[in-house]
N, C-alpha and C positions, 0 to 999 in steps of 0.2 A: 904226667903230662904238666906243662909250664904254662902259668898266666902270664895274660899279658903283662904291660907295666900301667902301672896309675896314670902314667905320663902320655898313654896310646887312647886316651878317650878324648873326645873333643869337650867334652862340659866335664865339672870337680862331681856334679848328679850325675853323670853317668855313671861314673867311677867308684859310687860308692851304693849306686844301686846293683852295680856288677859284684864288688865286695859282697854286699848283703846276702844278694840271692847264693853266691859260693860259699858262707860262711854256712847258710841253711841247709846247702846239699850237701856238704861234708859231713853236718853234724848227722844229718839226718840218716847216710848213709854209712856212717862211722869208717871215713877214709883217713886214718890217719897220716897216709901218705902223701897225704896234700899239706898238711903242716906247713912245712919249710915253707911252701912256693906260699901262703896265707900268711905268713905271718911278716915273707919278703914282700908283699904285696901291700899290706898293714902299715909298712914301715913306709913306704913310697906314698900311698892316701894321706899318712900325716903330714911328710915333709910335703904335696901339693897343696895342703888347705892352710899351713902355715905359709906358703908364699901368696895363695891367693886369698887368705882372711885381711877380711877390711874393719878394723875394731868401729869404725865409721858407719857401716852398714845398720848395725845394730841400734 
């Protein structure tokens, strides 16, 4: 199974929600075969967060 890109989601919030749900599902089923895909998505997600993060918003 191949996960979408973190950039495929309309908003950053949608990408974070997707990632959180996928991690929960993988942990629940103990599906170790998804590890590499989750790590790839996590890296993309962090890249997107860095690009969209606005320090002035805090």
